N, C-alpha and C positions, 0 to 999 in steps of 0.2 A: 584539321579543325579541332585538334585536341589542345591547342594552346590555352583555351578559355578555362580548362579544368583547374589550372593552378591558381589563377586569380579567385575563382569561386571557392576553392579549398582554403585560400588565404582568408577570405571573408568569414568562412565557418570557423576557422581557427581563432580569428579575432573575436567572434561572438562568444565562443567557449572560454577564451582567455579572460574576456571582460566580465562576463556574467556568471561564470562558474569557478574558474581558477582564482581570479582576483578576490572575490568575496572570501574564499577559504584562506587565501594567503593573508588577507587583511586580519582575519581572526588569529591565525597562527603567528603572524609577525608581532602582533600586540600581546598575544597571550603567552608567548614563549619567554616571558620575562622571568628569570630565576626567582626573583622575590615574590612574584605573584603565584608561581607554581608552588613554592614553599608554603605560601599562605593556604593554598588549597589543601595540601596534604598535612598541614599542621592544625587546621581548623576542624574541630570535631563535627560541626554541622555540615561542612562540605564533604568530609569523609563519609559521614552517615548517608548523605544524599547519593554519593557514588555507589556505596555498598548496596543501598536499597534499589537503585536503578539496575545494578548488575544482577541482584537476586531476582528482581522482576523479570529481567531478560531470560535468565536461565530457567526459572520455573515456567514462564510462559512458553518458551521453546520446547521444554519437556512435555507440557500439556499438548502442544501442537502436534508433536510426534505421536503421542498416544492416540490422538484423534485421526490424524491424516494417514498414518502408515497402514492401519487396518482397512481404512476406506479405499485407499489406492489398490491394495492387494485384492480386495473383494471385487472392485470394479474391473480390474484387469483379468481376474481369474475365472469369472463366471458370467454366463449369459442369464439374465433374469428379467422379468416384466418391469417395464418402466426404466430401463437402464439409462437411456439417453436423458430422460427427464431427471433421473437421480443425479446425473452429472451436472446438469444446470442447477439443480437444487443445492448442490454443494457450494455454489457461489452466493447463496443467500446472505451469509454474514457480511459480504463485501458491499452490500447496498446501504450500509449505514456506518459512519465513522464511530469507533467505539466510545468516544466521549459523548456522542449524542445518545447512543444506546445506553450509556450509564444513567441517563435521566430516567429511562423506564426501568432499568435494572434496580434502581434504588427502591422502587415500589415493590419489588420482589424480595429484596434482601434487607429492607429497612427493619427497625425494631418492631414496628407494627405493620410490616409488610406481609406479603402472601405466604412466604415460607414460614415465618414465625407464627402466623395465624394458624397454619396447618399443624405446626409443632405443638402449639398450645392446645388445639382441639384433640390432639392425640395424647395429651397428658404430659408433654415434655416442657422444659423451661425454654424461654426465649434465648436466642443466640445473637450476639452482637457481631453481625457480619460486616458492618460498615465502620467499626472502630477497632483500634489496636491491630492485632494480627489478622483479624477477620477482614479488615479493609485491604490488607496486602494480598490475601488470597483471592478476594473478590476482583481486584484489579487484574491479577494474573489470569483469572478465569475468563473475564470478559474480553481481555486482549487475545487470549487463545482462541476464543470463539470467533473473533473477527479475523485472525491471521491464518488459521489453519488451511483455508483454501489455497493460499500461495504455495505451501508445501505440497498439498494434495495434487494440485495441477502439475507441478514439476515432477512428482513421483509417477503420476499416470503417464506423463509424456516419456519419462525414462523407461518405465516398464514396457511401454509400447514399442520401444526400440530394441528390446532384448529378444534374440532369436530363441523360440521355444525348443529348438533342437538341442540347445546347450543344456536345458533342464532335462530333456529326455535322455541325453547321453549320460549325465550324472546319475540319473535314476537307474539306468540300465547297468551302471557300474556298482550299484548297491548303496549309493548315498541316500540317507534318509532326508526327511523334510528339513530338519534343522541344519544338517551339513550342507545341503543344496543352497539353503538361504544364505549361510555365512560364506560359503566358498564360491558360489556362482552368482546368485541374485544381488547380494549386497555390494560386491565390487562393481557390478555394472550399474548399480543405483547411485553410486557416489556423486556423479555430476548433478543429478536431480536433488540429492540430499544437500549438497553444497549450495546449489542455486537457491533452493527454497529455504533451507534452514538458516543460512547466513542472513538472508533478508529479514526473516522473522526475528532472529537474535538482535540484529542492529535496530530494527524498527521498534521492538519492545523496549530496548535499552534507552532509546531516545524519545519514546512516546511522551507527549506533553499533555494532550487533552484529557485522557482518562484519569491519570492521577490528579490533575487539576479539578476535574469534575467531582471526584470523590473526596476532595479536600486533603489529599495525601501530599503535603508540601515538602516533605523531606526526601525529595528526589532531585537529581541534578537539573533536569529539564525545567521543572517549576522554579527552582532557585535561579536559573538563568533568566526566566521570564520576570521574576520579581526584581531582578537587578537592573532591568532595562531603564527604569526611571532615573538611575544614577549613572548612566553610561558615560557621560561626559566628565564626571568627577571621580567615579570609582571604576577602574579598569578590571576589577576582579572577575566580572562575568566573562571577559575575553579568555582569562585563564581557565575558567570552568568549561567554556565551549571547546577550547583547545584540548584539554584533558579528555573530554567526551569524544572528540574526534580521534585522538590517538587510541583510546580504548576500543572504539568501534573498528578502527583499522586493524588493531591487534586481534580482535575477535574474528574478523574475516580471514586474516592470515592464518590464525590457529585452525579455524575450520577448514581452510583450504589444505593445510598440512595434514590434518587428521584424515580428511576424506579424499586425499590425492589418489588418483587411480591411474595405473599404467595400462589398464585394459580398456580398449576402445569398445564402445557399444556396437553391437551387431544388429543390423536392421532385420526385422522379421521377414521382409522380402517375400520370397516364394515359400517360406516355411509355413505361412498361414497363421491363423490366430490360435493362441493357446487357451482361449476361454472355453470353459466347460459348460455345456448346456444342462441346466438343472431341470428336474421334472417333479410334478406333484407339489406337495407342501414345501419341500426343500427349495423350490424355485422362488418362494415368497420370502425366505429368510434374508437374502441380501437386500431385497426391497424394504423389508421392515427395519433392517439395520440402518440403511440410508435415511429412512423416514425418521427413526429415533434421533440420529445425529442432527438431522435438519431441524427437528422440532426443538431440541435443546439449543442449537445455535440460533434459532429464531426467537428465543425467549426475550432478549432485549427488544426486538422489533415488536413482538406481541405486546409486551408491557408498555412500550412507548405508545402504541396505537390505542390501547385501552385507556391509558392516562389521558391521551389527547381527547377522547370522547367522554371523559368523566368530569364531574364537578367535585366529587369527594371520593377518596380511596384511602381508607384508614381503618386498619384492623379487620379487614375482610379479604376473602379470596378474590372476589370481583368487585369492581367499583359499585358504590351505593346508588349514585345518580348518573344518568347518561344525558349528554347534551352536546350540541354543536357550538356552544358558547365560546369554547377555547379557540375554535377556528375563526369565529367572528372577531374575537379579541386580537388574534394574530393578524387578520387583515386590517384592522383599524389601528394597530400599534405603529407608531412612527418609525420603528426600526425595520419592520418586516418588508414592506413593499420596496422601499429604497434599497435594502440589502439584496433583494432578488434582482433588481435592475443592475446594481453594482456588480454582483457576481456574474450576471449575463455578459456585461461589458468586459470584465476582467478575463473571464474564461474564453470568450470568443476571440479576443486578441491573442491570448495564450495559445489557443488551438491553432490559429493561423501561423503564428511564429513557430510553434513546435512542428507543424506539418512541413513547413518550408525547410527548416533546419534538418529535421529527421529524414526527409526525402533526399536532400543533398548528401548528407552523411552516408546514407544507405547506398547511393550511387557511387560515392567515392570508394566505399568498401567493396561492393559487390560487382560494379561494372568498370569503374575507371582504374582500379588496382594501382593507385598511386603508391610510391615507396613508403610513405608514412601513414597509409590508410589505417593500419592496425592501431596506431597511437590515437588518431582522431576517434576511432570507434571506442577505444578504451576510455578516453576522456568523456565522450558523450554518454557512456554508461555509468559514470561516476555517481550521478545522483541516486542510484540504487544503493551504493555503498556509503555515501556521505550523508549523514543525518540531515533531514530537512531543517532542523532547528539551527544547524551550523551555517547553512547557506543563507537562511533568513537573517540570522544574526550578522552574517558577513555584509549583507546589504546595508544594515543599520550602521555597521562599522565604517563602511565606505562613505556613507553620507556624513559621518563625523570626521573622517580622516581627509577626505578629498573634496575640495570646493566644487569641482565639476560634477561630482557624484551627488553632492547636496542639491545642486540646481536640477540635475536630471531626475533624481528620485524624490527629493523633498518629502520625507515621511509626514511632515506636518501639513502638507498641502494635499492635493488630489493624488492618491497613490496609484492611479490607473496603470502607469508604465512600470512602476516598482512592483506591484502585485502581478501584473500580467507577465512580466519577464520572469519573476520568481516562479510563478505557476508553470510557465513554459519550460524552464530549465528542469524543474522537478519531474515533469511528465515526458521529457524528451526520450528516455529509454524505452517507454512503451511504444511510441511512434516508430522509433528506430528499429526495434525488434520486429514489429508488425510489418513494416515496409521491407525490411531485409528478408523476412520469410517469403514475402510475395516475389521479390526479385530472384531469390534462390529457386523458386518453383517456375519461373518464367523462362522458357527456352531462349537462348541467346540468338538462335537462328532467325527469329522474327525480326529482331533489330538489325541484324546483318543484311537480311533481305531488303528491308526498308532503305538502308544506306546504299545498297547496290542499285536501287532504282532512283537514287539521287536525293533522297530525303536527308535534310540536315539534322544535326543532333537535337535541336529544339523541336522540330517537327516529329522526329522519331519518338521523342519523349512524350509529346502531346498526343500523337495518333496511335502509338503502339504500346509504349510502356505503361503510361498512366491508366488507360482502359483495362489492361491486363491485371494491374495490381489495385484496381479501384476498391475491391472489397477490403484489402489490407489497409488502404488509406482511410476508408470509412471506419474500420475498427480502431485504428490509431487515433483518429479524430474523436471518436466516441469516448475512448478512454481519457484522452487529454482534456476534453471539455468537461466530462462528468466528474472526474476526480479533481479537476481544478475548482469546480463548483463547491466541492466539499473538502477542500484543502484546509488543514487545521493549523499546523505550525506557522506557516507564512501568514495566515490570516490573523492569528492571535498576536503575532509579534509586529507585523508591518502595518496593520490597519489601526490607526491611532485616534481617528475622529469618527464620531457616530454617523455623520452624513456619508462617510466613505466605507462603512462596515460592509464586508461580504456576508454571506449567509451564515457561515460557521461562527463568525465573531458575534453576529446578532443573536444566534441561538445561545451562545455562552452568556452574553449580557442579560438576556431574558431569563435564563435559568437562575441568575443571582438575585432576581427581584423577589422579595418575600410575598407570600400569598399566592396569587394566581400566576406568577412568573413562570415557574417550572411547567405548569399545565399549558400555558401559551407556547413555551419553547417546544414542548412535545408535539403540539399541533403543527408547528412549523417544521419539526423534524419529520413528521409523517409525509409531508409534501416532498421533502428532499429524498426521503427513502423511496418513494414511488418513482421519482425521476431517475434515480440511479438504477433501480430495479429494471426499468425498461431499457436502459442503456446496456447493462450487463447481459440481459436476455438477448438483445440484438447482436452483441459481440459474440456471445456463446454460440448462437445459431450460425454465424458466419465462419467462425474459426474452429468450432468443435473442440476436440481434445488439444489442438494446437494452441489454444488460448493460454496454456501454461508457459509457452515461450515468451509471452509478454513479461513475465516476472523472472526472467533468467538473465544473469550477467556473468 
């Protein structure tokens, strides 16, 4: 009864080819025009955009390492009060897209914002954090605060797989802390550094929402967005997207080369935990350290919430007037309620599609062991390495290049299938890794016993496999649904009519309205923040430290 595996695998390959490979190919085929490429590298504006994007990526990744590396070592090395709660608190930045957090952060960094108000009160001059070089550093800072959990979770997972006996052996041979770190710990950390660091580097290089919200238009992602209106007459955006894709691939390959490790990680196994139990006042230091990082990382969320409850916040540390009017305005705004309904529809369809595809790919890799399983797994994980803006732009390109795609997607019409498929493809790696982890931990003997008693493959899957990996399926579904609800690149590029806007596109449009618009957008952002917070808390409780595997490719 194994014959059915090949037709099912063929369907999965067709899905990935049509909705992942073809969009990327469409962009590359159109963008690899020598004349267009020359225009990109001869045009000062485009070169400046690429340079700014690259600088943002490098600085943001550096900031992320400064934050995540000490956190991971403290978490792995010590037992301290509130350790499990601290691990969940480390995921606080992920409950809000950085471009939404930028709304609140402008109240902190603005010319008459909180920080400048404090500086003036202390006798210093105001600093322009949101103009010139100050805007660049502000973007890097807020992106780093959003992305550091990805690296932190991977490092904690990698540290958890290092046998403490290796450290003890090096210590007994006279190696000091620094030598043990560079000769023992760092080589074994390379998989986690590559997995988390490369995602952060590529993510920040292609980030669209944060520079757009700060009005920092001289970056490639914003230049691509601005070129969409002339897509049918000006093919230059294809070349920009292609160059961005190639640079992202080179970044990943360079990181993989630099952090390639020939040493396999050794499970802690019977060696036990290497965590040191602290006593007295010293036991509170790691807790205070995590609390400080969490507080700084939560500044955009705090500022967003305070802005949502205020009527005026200008030149003061706290808002002058408090009110629920912004939430009332959000409910009555013609964009808000429809966008919530739209996002629920898009994300629900995306979740179902992603669960189905992710489950089958996990079965192909973990159970069926087909000859080309590794290739299907690699393709399914590509959305972590391929920038979201590339895939979204590819769908638009398909609707321009192919008549059948124009009928299927129809960006000018109802984009439910266009956005749902785009969301599903972008979130496929999270579901795949979550389900694969569940299958790896499920003994094969249970399935063999069911088949011995006459159960067919479908019944075995339904009665044995699915119940045993139900927690992993739920976590994958939570991630797919919640992150689809707050997807930025696809929403800003593919949603073109107000009646079809998802939540993130509605927040962006509200923030551009003069007067009360940003306050209404902040109120809307608070609701989305609370929603994703509940989702991540549930996923963290179910997976614990293994939640870091969701962000590994």
